[in-house]
Each structure stands twice: as structure tokens, then as C-alpha cells.
VMD Tcl script that builds the backbone (N, CA, C; Angstrom):
set m [mol new atoms 369]
animate dup $m
set s [atomselect $m all]
$s set {name element resname resid chain x y z} {
  {N N UNK 1 A 26.220 5.096 44.393}
  {CA C UNK 1 A 26.822 4.188 45.478}
  {C C UNK 1 A 27.809 3.191 44.778}
  {N N UNK 2 A 28.903 3.196 45.325}
  {CA C UNK 2 A 29.946 2.323 44.841}
  {C C UNK 2 A 30.626 1.467 46.311}
  {N N UNK 3 A 30.800 0.268 45.926}
  {CA C UNK 3 A 31.291 -0.509 47.042}
  {C C UNK 3 A 32.557 -1.240 46.270}
  {N N UNK 4 A 33.640 -1.694 47.265}
  {CA C UNK 4 A 34.839 -2.050 46.862}
  {C C UNK 4 A 35.220 -3.081 47.574}
  {N N UNK 5 A 35.704 -4.327 46.998}
  {CA C UNK 5 A 36.100 -5.491 47.834}
  {C C UNK 5 A 37.534 -5.876 47.389}
  {N N UNK 6 A 38.188 -5.736 48.197}
  {CA C UNK 6 A 39.698 -6.069 47.922}
  {C C UNK 6 A 39.727 -7.751 48.231}
  {N N UNK 7 A 40.832 -8.444 47.770}
  {CA C UNK 7 A 41.154 -9.771 47.876}
  {C C UNK 7 A 42.571 -10.191 47.383}
  {N N UNK 8 A 43.237 -10.972 47.609}
  {CA C UNK 8 A 44.216 -11.644 47.188}
  {C C UNK 8 A 45.423 -11.428 48.185}
  {N N UNK 9 A 45.307 -10.894 49.530}
  {CA C UNK 9 A 46.301 -10.782 50.230}
  {C C UNK 9 A 46.582 -11.941 51.180}
  {N N UNK 10 A 47.586 -11.866 52.101}
  {CA C UNK 10 A 48.240 -13.077 52.379}
  {C C UNK 10 A 49.776 -12.946 52.834}
  {N N UNK 11 A 50.084 -14.310 53.185}
  {CA C UNK 11 A 51.558 -14.441 53.363}
  {C C UNK 11 A 52.459 -14.511 52.321}
  {N N UNK 12 A 53.421 -13.828 51.893}
  {CA C UNK 12 A 54.324 -14.315 50.944}
  {C C UNK 12 A 55.955 -13.980 51.322}
  {N N UNK 13 A 56.613 -14.709 50.715}
  {CA C UNK 13 A 58.404 -14.755 51.029}
  {C C UNK 13 A 58.850 -13.634 50.364}
  {N N UNK 14 A 59.848 -12.954 51.122}
  {CA C UNK 14 A 60.432 -11.896 50.435}
  {C C UNK 14 A 61.028 -12.421 49.080}
  {N N UNK 15 A 61.011 -11.257 48.060}
  {CA C UNK 15 A 61.344 -11.610 46.591}
  {C C UNK 15 A 60.174 -12.508 45.777}
  {N N UNK 16 A 59.052 -12.836 46.427}
  {CA C UNK 16 A 58.100 -13.268 45.934}
  {C C UNK 16 A 57.035 -12.571 45.266}
  {N N UNK 17 A 55.894 -12.889 44.947}
  {CA C UNK 17 A 54.969 -12.184 44.056}
  {C C UNK 17 A 53.490 -12.367 44.624}
  {N N UNK 18 A 52.777 -11.298 44.509}
  {CA C UNK 18 A 51.235 -11.366 45.048}
  {C C UNK 18 A 50.616 -10.668 44.029}
  {N N UNK 19 A 49.253 -11.015 43.722}
  {CA C UNK 19 A 48.325 -10.019 43.214}
  {C C UNK 19 A 46.985 -9.815 43.504}
  {N N UNK 20 A 46.878 -8.481 44.090}
  {CA C UNK 20 A 45.599 -8.116 44.739}
  {C C UNK 20 A 44.628 -7.761 43.832}
  {N N UNK 21 A 43.449 -7.865 44.093}
  {CA C UNK 21 A 41.981 -7.265 43.132}
  {C C UNK 21 A 41.108 -6.523 44.009}
  {N N UNK 22 A 40.717 -5.648 43.306}
  {CA C UNK 22 A 39.706 -4.934 43.725}
  {C C UNK 22 A 38.465 -4.977 42.946}
  {N N UNK 23 A 37.397 -5.522 43.644}
  {CA C UNK 23 A 36.314 -5.589 42.728}
  {C C UNK 23 A 35.579 -4.584 42.842}
  {N N UNK 24 A 34.810 -3.833 41.949}
  {CA C UNK 24 A 33.732 -2.787 42.175}
  {C C UNK 24 A 32.529 -3.228 41.931}
  {N N UNK 25 A 31.715 -2.697 42.771}
  {CA C UNK 25 A 30.065 -3.005 42.559}
  {C C UNK 25 A 29.305 -1.806 42.537}
  {N N UNK 26 A 28.679 -1.607 41.597}
  {CA C UNK 26 A 28.012 -0.514 41.188}
  {C C UNK 26 A 28.301 -0.062 39.574}
  {N N UNK 27 A 27.102 0.508 39.265}
  {CA C UNK 27 A 27.021 0.810 37.688}
  {C C UNK 27 A 27.981 1.943 37.140}
  {N N UNK 28 A 28.511 2.625 38.153}
  {CA C UNK 28 A 29.192 3.805 37.633}
  {C C UNK 28 A 30.809 3.684 38.097}
  {N N UNK 29 A 31.012 2.357 38.790}
  {CA C UNK 29 A 32.580 2.173 39.182}
  {C C UNK 29 A 33.403 2.637 38.094}
  {N N UNK 30 A 33.231 1.925 36.535}
  {CA C UNK 30 A 34.141 2.598 35.663}
  {C C UNK 30 A 34.109 3.805 35.218}
  {N N UNK 31 A 33.570 4.710 35.873}
  {CA C UNK 31 A 33.710 6.283 35.710}
  {C C UNK 31 A 34.864 6.791 36.854}
  {N N UNK 32 A 35.268 6.055 37.561}
  {CA C UNK 32 A 36.060 6.542 38.817}
  {C C UNK 32 A 37.607 6.135 38.597}
  {N N UNK 33 A 38.419 6.998 38.903}
  {CA C UNK 33 A 39.869 6.513 39.044}
  {C C UNK 33 A 39.912 5.727 40.051}
  {N N UNK 34 A 40.959 4.846 40.286}
  {CA C UNK 34 A 41.340 3.889 41.367}
  {C C UNK 34 A 42.644 4.036 41.972}
  {N N UNK 35 A 42.722 4.068 43.160}
  {CA C UNK 35 A 43.869 4.253 43.462}
  {C C UNK 35 A 44.173 3.074 44.731}
  {N N UNK 36 A 45.305 2.665 44.930}
  {CA C UNK 36 A 45.827 1.759 45.717}
  {C C UNK 36 A 46.575 2.333 47.037}
  {N N UNK 37 A 46.244 2.288 48.282}
  {CA C UNK 37 A 47.020 2.849 49.531}
  {C C UNK 37 A 47.633 1.644 50.227}
  {N N UNK 38 A 48.231 2.065 51.169}
  {CA C UNK 38 A 48.621 0.933 52.323}
  {C C UNK 38 A 48.953 1.725 53.710}
  {N N UNK 39 A 48.785 0.805 54.617}
  {CA C UNK 39 A 49.260 1.615 55.858}
  {C C UNK 39 A 49.697 0.482 56.745}
  {N N UNK 40 A 50.761 0.597 57.234}
  {CA C UNK 40 A 51.382 -0.356 58.297}
  {C C UNK 40 A 51.537 0.073 59.712}
  {N N UNK 41 A 51.472 -0.550 60.761}
  {CA C UNK 41 A 51.365 -0.139 62.070}
  {C C UNK 41 A 52.364 0.915 62.492}
  {N N UNK 42 A 51.679 1.755 62.852}
  {CA C UNK 42 A 52.453 3.110 63.449}
  {C C UNK 42 A 52.980 4.152 62.477}
  {N N UNK 43 A 52.469 3.791 61.452}
  {CA C UNK 43 A 52.757 4.715 59.998}
  {C C UNK 43 A 51.775 5.207 59.263}
  {N N UNK 44 A 51.757 6.371 58.888}
  {CA C UNK 44 A 50.707 7.328 58.015}
  {C C UNK 44 A 50.155 6.408 56.712}
  {N N UNK 45 A 48.833 6.522 56.491}
  {CA C UNK 45 A 48.615 5.942 55.108}
  {C C UNK 45 A 49.415 6.417 53.823}
  {N N UNK 46 A 49.622 5.503 53.103}
  {CA C UNK 46 A 50.782 5.750 52.073}
  {C C UNK 46 A 50.181 5.670 50.651}
  {N N UNK 47 A 50.307 6.527 49.665}
  {CA C UNK 47 A 50.015 6.236 48.324}
  {C C UNK 47 A 51.055 5.223 47.630}
  {N N UNK 48 A 50.214 4.200 46.861}
  {CA C UNK 48 A 50.811 3.327 46.365}
  {C C UNK 48 A 51.023 3.274 44.798}
  {N N UNK 49 A 49.768 3.194 44.151}
  {CA C UNK 49 A 49.609 3.363 42.738}
  {C C UNK 49 A 48.041 3.967 42.458}
  {N N UNK 50 A 47.994 4.470 41.066}
  {CA C UNK 50 A 46.732 5.114 40.813}
  {C C UNK 50 A 46.565 4.804 39.191}
  {N N UNK 51 A 45.338 4.587 38.871}
  {CA C UNK 51 A 44.774 4.276 37.401}
  {C C UNK 51 A 43.809 5.134 37.104}
  {N N UNK 52 A 43.860 5.678 35.955}
  {CA C UNK 52 A 42.711 6.616 35.285}
  {C C UNK 52 A 41.283 5.635 34.892}
  {N N UNK 53 A 40.386 6.422 34.838}
  {CA C UNK 53 A 39.032 5.768 34.523}
  {C C UNK 53 A 39.211 4.455 33.203}
  {N N UNK 54 A 39.786 5.087 32.302}
  {CA C UNK 54 A 39.993 4.184 30.982}
  {C C UNK 54 A 41.278 3.086 31.147}
  {N N UNK 55 A 42.184 3.457 32.225}
  {CA C UNK 55 A 43.119 2.449 32.365}
  {C C UNK 55 A 44.549 2.953 31.556}
  {N N UNK 56 A 44.295 4.026 30.712}
  {CA C UNK 56 A 45.183 4.424 29.828}
  {C C UNK 56 A 46.505 4.988 30.524}
  {N N UNK 57 A 46.203 5.516 31.665}
  {CA C UNK 57 A 47.323 6.318 32.538}
  {C C UNK 57 A 47.463 5.641 34.026}
  {N N UNK 58 A 48.841 5.349 34.423}
  {CA C UNK 58 A 49.238 4.854 35.521}
  {C C UNK 58 A 50.091 5.624 36.153}
  {N N UNK 59 A 50.207 5.754 37.559}
  {CA C UNK 59 A 50.892 6.499 38.426}
  {C C UNK 59 A 51.609 5.582 39.605}
  {N N UNK 60 A 52.723 5.830 40.003}
  {CA C UNK 60 A 53.239 4.973 40.940}
  {C C UNK 60 A 54.101 5.858 41.954}
  {N N UNK 61 A 54.238 5.437 43.338}
  {CA C UNK 61 A 55.073 5.988 44.379}
  {C C UNK 61 A 56.297 5.311 44.151}
  {N N UNK 62 A 57.328 6.236 44.267}
  {CA C UNK 62 A 58.610 5.970 44.065}
  {C C UNK 62 A 59.092 4.777 44.786}
  {N N UNK 63 A 58.523 4.489 45.860}
  {CA C UNK 63 A 59.057 3.070 46.585}
  {C C UNK 63 A 58.650 1.827 45.956}
  {N N UNK 64 A 57.680 2.020 44.914}
  {CA C UNK 64 A 57.064 0.734 44.495}
  {C C UNK 64 A 57.486 0.625 43.035}
  {N N UNK 65 A 57.850 1.605 42.147}
  {CA C UNK 65 A 58.077 1.993 40.861}
  {C C UNK 65 A 58.946 0.821 40.479}
  {N N UNK 66 A 58.559 0.190 39.172}
  {CA C UNK 66 A 59.350 -0.799 38.784}
  {C C UNK 66 A 59.206 -2.229 39.339}
  {N N UNK 67 A 58.545 -2.164 40.519}
  {CA C UNK 67 A 58.021 -3.648 41.181}
  {C C UNK 67 A 56.536 -3.958 40.974}
  {N N UNK 68 A 55.745 -2.879 41.259}
  {CA C UNK 68 A 54.319 -3.009 41.258}
  {C C UNK 68 A 53.589 -2.418 39.703}
  {N N UNK 69 A 52.737 -3.191 39.485}
  {CA C UNK 69 A 51.861 -2.721 38.356}
  {C C UNK 69 A 50.297 -2.694 38.678}
  {N N UNK 70 A 49.854 -1.569 38.284}
  {CA C UNK 70 A 48.322 -1.576 38.377}
  {C C UNK 70 A 47.701 -1.441 36.970}
  {N N UNK 71 A 46.449 -2.287 36.968}
  {CA C UNK 71 A 45.857 -2.468 35.779}
  {C C UNK 71 A 44.495 -2.533 36.002}
  {N N UNK 72 A 43.417 -2.331 34.914}
  {CA C UNK 72 A 42.046 -2.535 35.490}
  {C C UNK 72 A 41.346 -3.366 34.012}
  {N N UNK 73 A 40.302 -4.112 34.567}
  {CA C UNK 73 A 39.716 -4.693 33.261}
  {C C UNK 73 A 38.266 -4.304 33.705}
  {N N UNK 74 A 37.853 -3.249 32.787}
  {CA C UNK 74 A 36.587 -2.775 33.140}
  {C C UNK 74 A 35.338 -3.509 32.740}
  {N N UNK 75 A 35.557 -4.335 31.702}
  {CA C UNK 75 A 34.549 -5.621 31.446}
  {C C UNK 75 A 34.301 -6.289 32.638}
  {N N UNK 76 A 35.219 -6.601 33.560}
  {CA C UNK 76 A 34.952 -7.442 34.790}
  {C C UNK 76 A 34.867 -6.468 36.137}
  {N N UNK 77 A 34.884 -5.138 35.912}
  {CA C UNK 77 A 34.783 -4.297 36.943}
  {C C UNK 77 A 35.732 -4.387 38.047}
  {N N UNK 78 A 37.032 -4.603 37.811}
  {CA C UNK 78 A 38.122 -4.998 38.662}
  {C C UNK 78 A 39.382 -4.356 38.327}
  {N N UNK 79 A 40.068 -3.827 39.347}
  {CA C UNK 79 A 41.497 -3.244 39.373}
  {C C UNK 79 A 42.219 -4.312 40.059}
  {N N UNK 80 A 43.518 -4.129 39.339}
  {CA C UNK 80 A 44.756 -5.194 39.996}
  {C C UNK 80 A 45.975 -4.454 40.371}
  {N N UNK 81 A 46.536 -5.015 41.496}
  {CA C UNK 81 A 47.995 -4.529 41.843}
  {C C UNK 81 A 48.647 -5.810 41.637}
  {N N UNK 82 A 49.541 -5.789 40.918}
  {CA C UNK 82 A 50.782 -7.144 40.770}
  {C C UNK 82 A 51.842 -6.704 41.624}
  {N N UNK 83 A 52.074 -7.103 42.504}
  {CA C UNK 83 A 53.267 -7.004 43.544}
  {C C UNK 83 A 54.393 -8.030 43.307}
  {N N UNK 84 A 55.411 -7.468 42.442}
  {CA C UNK 84 A 56.702 -8.329 42.321}
  {C C UNK 84 A 57.865 -8.000 43.207}
  {N N UNK 85 A 58.801 -8.690 43.609}
  {CA C UNK 85 A 59.874 -8.710 44.146}
  {C C UNK 85 A 59.619 -7.786 45.668}
  {N N UNK 86 A 58.871 -8.343 46.352}
  {CA C UNK 86 A 58.151 -7.737 47.441}
  {C C UNK 86 A 59.240 -7.943 48.528}
  {N N UNK 87 A 59.244 -6.704 49.455}
  {CA C UNK 87 A 60.250 -7.022 50.533}
  {C C UNK 87 A 59.395 -6.722 51.992}
  {N N UNK 88 A 60.330 -6.594 53.232}
  {CA C UNK 88 A 59.464 -6.341 54.050}
  {C C UNK 88 A 58.847 -5.085 54.484}
  {N N UNK 89 A 59.345 -4.144 53.733}
  {CA C UNK 89 A 58.926 -2.655 53.754}
  {C C UNK 89 A 57.464 -2.833 53.054}
  {N N UNK 90 A 57.131 -3.743 52.302}
  {CA C UNK 90 A 55.658 -3.784 51.818}
  {C C UNK 90 A 54.698 -4.398 52.599}
  {N N UNK 91 A 54.950 -4.938 53.776}
  {CA C UNK 91 A 53.774 -5.446 54.665}
  {C C UNK 91 A 53.092 -4.243 55.224}
  {N N UNK 92 A 51.801 -4.459 55.208}
  {CA C UNK 92 A 50.680 -3.617 55.257}
  {C C UNK 92 A 49.433 -3.984 54.772}
  {N N UNK 93 A 48.506 -3.159 55.358}
  {CA C UNK 93 A 47.012 -3.296 55.216}
  {C C UNK 93 A 46.952 -2.651 53.717}
  {N N UNK 94 A 46.378 -3.044 52.547}
  {CA C UNK 94 A 46.301 -2.604 51.507}
  {C C UNK 94 A 44.909 -2.353 50.885}
  {N N UNK 95 A 44.186 -1.056 50.814}
  {CA C UNK 95 A 43.161 -0.713 50.409}
  {C C UNK 95 A 43.245 -0.095 49.038}
  {N N UNK 96 A 42.053 -0.428 48.337}
  {CA C UNK 96 A 41.844 0.206 47.366}
  {C C UNK 96 A 40.701 1.330 47.362}
  {N N UNK 97 A 40.515 2.444 46.442}
  {CA C UNK 97 A 39.754 3.408 46.673}
  {C C UNK 97 A 39.314 4.178 45.331}
  {N N UNK 98 A 38.013 4.842 45.384}
  {CA C UNK 98 A 37.670 5.353 43.952}
  {C C UNK 98 A 37.648 6.722 44.242}
  {N N UNK 99 A 38.078 7.514 43.287}
  {CA C UNK 99 A 37.807 8.987 43.375}
  {C C UNK 99 A 37.104 9.484 42.184}
  {N N UNK 100 A 36.092 10.442 42.306}
  {CA C UNK 100 A 35.630 11.124 40.990}
  {C C UNK 100 A 36.483 11.896 40.140}
  {N N UNK 101 A 37.723 12.353 40.645}
  {CA C UNK 101 A 38.691 12.936 39.912}
  {C C UNK 101 A 39.250 11.836 38.835}
  {N N UNK 102 A 39.906 12.418 37.832}
  {CA C UNK 102 A 40.582 11.711 36.990}
  {C C UNK 102 A 41.750 11.019 37.326}
  {N N UNK 103 A 42.357 11.504 38.307}
  {CA C UNK 103 A 43.668 10.895 39.049}
  {C C UNK 103 A 43.650 11.559 40.297}
  {N N UNK 104 A 44.069 10.825 41.502}
  {CA C UNK 104 A 44.706 11.556 42.583}
  {C C UNK 104 A 45.426 10.532 43.219}
  {N N UNK 105 A 46.525 11.328 44.077}
  {CA C UNK 105 A 47.281 10.576 45.021}
  {C C UNK 105 A 46.940 11.023 46.471}
  {N N UNK 106 A 45.840 11.833 46.737}
  {CA C UNK 106 A 45.772 12.547 48.230}
  {C C UNK 106 A 44.453 11.530 48.403}
  {N N UNK 107 A 44.653 10.915 49.763}
  {CA C UNK 107 A 43.545 10.257 50.168}
  {C C UNK 107 A 42.034 10.842 50.357}
  {N N UNK 108 A 42.251 12.235 50.736}
  {CA C UNK 108 A 41.104 13.004 50.991}
  {C C UNK 108 A 40.140 13.193 49.988}
  {N N UNK 109 A 40.606 12.929 48.676}
  {CA C UNK 109 A 39.932 13.245 47.321}
  {C C UNK 109 A 39.145 11.788 46.866}
  {N N UNK 110 A 39.386 10.658 47.746}
  {CA C UNK 110 A 38.635 9.408 47.557}
  {C C UNK 110 A 37.383 9.471 48.481}
  {N N UNK 111 A 36.442 8.953 47.432}
  {CA C UNK 111 A 35.194 8.710 47.953}
  {C C UNK 111 A 34.769 7.644 48.633}
  {N N UNK 112 A 35.256 6.342 48.047}
  {CA C UNK 112 A 34.937 5.175 48.434}
  {C C UNK 112 A 36.084 3.973 48.767}
  {N N UNK 113 A 36.064 3.700 49.855}
  {CA C UNK 113 A 37.148 2.799 50.129}
  {C C UNK 113 A 36.637 1.222 50.532}
  {N N UNK 114 A 37.618 0.402 50.183}
  {CA C UNK 114 A 37.466 -1.086 50.622}
  {C C UNK 114 A 37.808 -1.152 51.954}
  {N N UNK 115 A 37.705 -2.339 52.469}
  {CA C UNK 115 A 37.729 -2.758 53.752}
  {C C UNK 115 A 39.515 -3.023 53.932}
  {N N UNK 116 A 40.020 -3.517 53.069}
  {CA C UNK 116 A 41.501 -3.614 53.392}
  {C C UNK 116 A 41.804 -5.313 53.069}
  {N N UNK 117 A 42.938 -5.234 52.797}
  {CA C UNK 117 A 43.340 -6.763 52.735}
  {C C UNK 117 A 44.890 -7.200 53.183}
  {N N UNK 118 A 45.010 -7.673 54.057}
  {CA C UNK 118 A 46.826 -7.915 54.829}
  {C C UNK 118 A 47.641 -8.480 53.751}
  {N N UNK 119 A 48.648 -7.798 53.794}
  {CA C UNK 119 A 49.787 -8.254 52.869}
  {C C UNK 119 A 50.925 -8.378 54.155}
  {N N UNK 120 A 51.641 -9.714 54.222}
  {CA C UNK 120 A 52.471 -9.943 55.127}
  {C C UNK 120 A 53.778 -10.501 54.259}
  {N N UNK 121 A 55.032 -10.005 54.434}
  {CA C UNK 121 A 56.078 -10.388 53.740}
  {C C UNK 121 A 57.097 -11.065 54.774}
  {N N UNK 122 A 57.352 -12.408 54.476}
  {CA C UNK 122 A 58.338 -13.035 55.661}
  {C C UNK 122 A 59.741 -12.975 55.130}
  {N N UNK 123 A 60.501 -13.573 55.881}
  {CA C UNK 123 A 61.828 -13.667 55.400}
  {C C UNK 123 A 62.271 -14.699 55.130}
}
mol reanalyze $m
mol bondsrecalc $m
mol representation Tube
mol addrep $m
């Protein structure tokens, strides 16, 4: 059993930066690939970024490539999403999730999900 807890969301101005954290609780957390997803009101859940078990491989949606960076510190059982140059389209609830697969961008392959943290970008 793995539990995930997100933190770091909040209100940020357009063009600003925010860092989200995903804390994993469970001995096997570091054996899972981790992804970040987001969902805005009235829209489908969207893949944002993913990182492999060891952190050596990362993947990004085209919409955030060059602006967001995913990383993990396995010694701290934590995955991060650094969000730079945010814009209004980044407003959403952000969730982290853990998958037994080495990597996936498909929500149905993820076994564990956090509760989500709200990110709101203001003008």
C-alpha cells in the first residue's frame, strides 16, 4: 500500500513560479513510476509529466515542455513538479499518482492517487 500527499499549491501570478511536492508513504514508493496529472473544471484529466523509478528518465506533455520540470528525491520519498512561467491555462487541480509500470501517461495504469492540490493562476 502506498499513500501520496500533494502540497505546494496556491495562488500565483501569471509568469510566476510554483513548486509542487508529492510525498510518498510506503516502503515500496521508490519502486513506482510517478506522474503528475491535472484537471480543470469541465475538462478531462490531462497528463502533465512523468518520471521513472530511478529518476533518470522524464516525460512531458507538449503544453508544459520547457516550462515545467519533474524530479524526484528518493532519499526523501518525494517527487517535485517545478512550474515556471505559469499562465491561466495552468489553473487546475494537480494530482500525483504512482504506477507499477516503468513509465505511463495513461491514467488507468496508475494504481495510487493523491488527493490533489489546487493551483490558481491570476492575471
